[in-house]
C-alpha positions as a Python dict, from the first residue, in 0.01 Angstrom:
ca = {
    (1, 'R'): (0, 0, 0),
    (2, 'L'): (36, 206, -218),
    (3, 'A'): (302, 379, -55),
    (4, 'K'): (528, 96, 3),
    (5, 'R'): (446, -2, -382),
    (6, 'F'): (545, 348, -501),
    (7, 'L'): (827, 322, -310),
    (8, 'R'): (953, -70, -499),
    (9, 'T'): (880, 155, -820),
    (10, 'Y'): (1045, 403, -767),
    (11, 'S'): (1401, 218, -640),
    (12, 'H'): (1335, -12, -945),
    (13, 'L'): (1307, 213, -1201),
    (14, 'S'): (1574, 512, -1082),
    (15, 'G'): (1812, 213, -949),
    (16, 'T'): (1852, 395, -652),
    (17, 'P'): (1783, 244, -319),
    (18, 'V'): (1560, 491, -89),
    (19, 'D'): (1730, 518, 290),
    (20, 'P'): (1418, 481, 544),
    (21, 'D'): (1623, 683, 771),
    (22, 'R'): (1599, 946, 504),
    (23, 'L'): (1305, 934, 401),
    (24, 'A'): (1156, 927, 793),
    (25, 'W'): (1331, 1235, 808),
    (26, 'G'): (1171, 1429, 559),
    (27, 'Q'): (810, 1308, 630),
    (28, 'T'): (865, 1449, 980),
    (29, 'V'): (990, 1789, 865),
    (30, 'H'): (683, 1805, 653),
    (31, 'A'): (491, 1657, 927),
    (32, 'L'): (641, 1985, 1134),
    (33, 'R'): (558, 2222, 869),
    (34, 'A'): (174, 2129, 850),
    (35, 'L'): (137, 2168, 1201),
    (36, 'V'): (362, 2502, 1254),
    (37, 'E'): (106, 2590, 968),
    (38, 'V'): (-241, 2511, 1162),
    (39, 'A'): (-113, 2653, 1477),
    (40, 'T'): (-49, 2954, 1318),
    (41, 'W'): (-389, 2927, 1165),
    (42, 'E'): (-541, 2862, 1535),
    (43, 'A'): (-326, 3146, 1721),
    (44, 'H'): (-483, 3373, 1434),
    (45, 'H'): (-810, 3261, 1521),
    (46, 'Q'): (-892, 3144, 1121),
    (47, 'L'): (-903, 2752, 1191),
    (48, 'E'): (-1283, 2834, 1036),
    (49, 'Q'): (-1180, 3001, 744),
    (50, 'H'): (-925, 2675, 657),
    (51, 'A'): (-1201, 2444, 786),
    (52, 'G'): (-1128, 2130, 563),
    (53, 'H'): (-787, 2190, 435),
    (54, 'P'): (-622, 1831, 477),
    (55, 'W'): (-367, 1936, 777),
    (56, 'L'): (-672, 2008, 979),
    (57, 'Q'): (-837, 1659, 891),
    (58, 'M'): (-486, 1488, 966),
    (59, 'R'): (-385, 1687, 1258),
    (60, 'Q'): (-352, 1353, 1456),
    (61, 'T'): (-159, 1177, 1210),
    (62, 'L'): (86, 1465, 1181),
    (63, 'E'): (85, 1525, 1515),
    (64, 'Q'): (199, 1126, 1545),
    (65, 'I'): (431, 1143, 1293),
    (66, 'V'): (642, 1437, 1427),
    (67, 'G'): (622, 1208, 1766),
    (68, 'T'): (478, 1459, 2025),
    (69, 'P'): (123, 1403, 2052),
    (70, 'D'): (-56, 1720, 2079),
    (71, 'I'): (217, 1947, 2010),
    (72, 'V'): (-9, 2208, 1932),
    (73, 'P'): (-85, 2437, 2179),
    (74, 'R'): (-487, 2465, 2237),
    (75, 'P'): (-637, 2790, 2359),
    (76, 'H'): (-716, 2740, 2684),
    (77, 'P'): (-1100, 2687, 2743),
    (78, 'M'): (-1135, 3043, 2960),
    (79, 'A'): (-965, 3231, 2701),
    (80, 'T'): (-1135, 3500, 2534),
}
């Protein structure tokens, strides 16, 4: 996998081992930040304006990274 190869190469060239816990924490923070942005677009009815944005396409993956499925509230189907 590309990510594992990158980490190996980074550790080798920098002489600094990558702490997996710190890496996981950083990944979670960035995923949460992206989900907050998506939720903001959704709350302001701007999803169409951001169609095709990688965060919308990665939404399920981001939710899995954060560890809470469907963390971003969806509008109620009856809401207008």
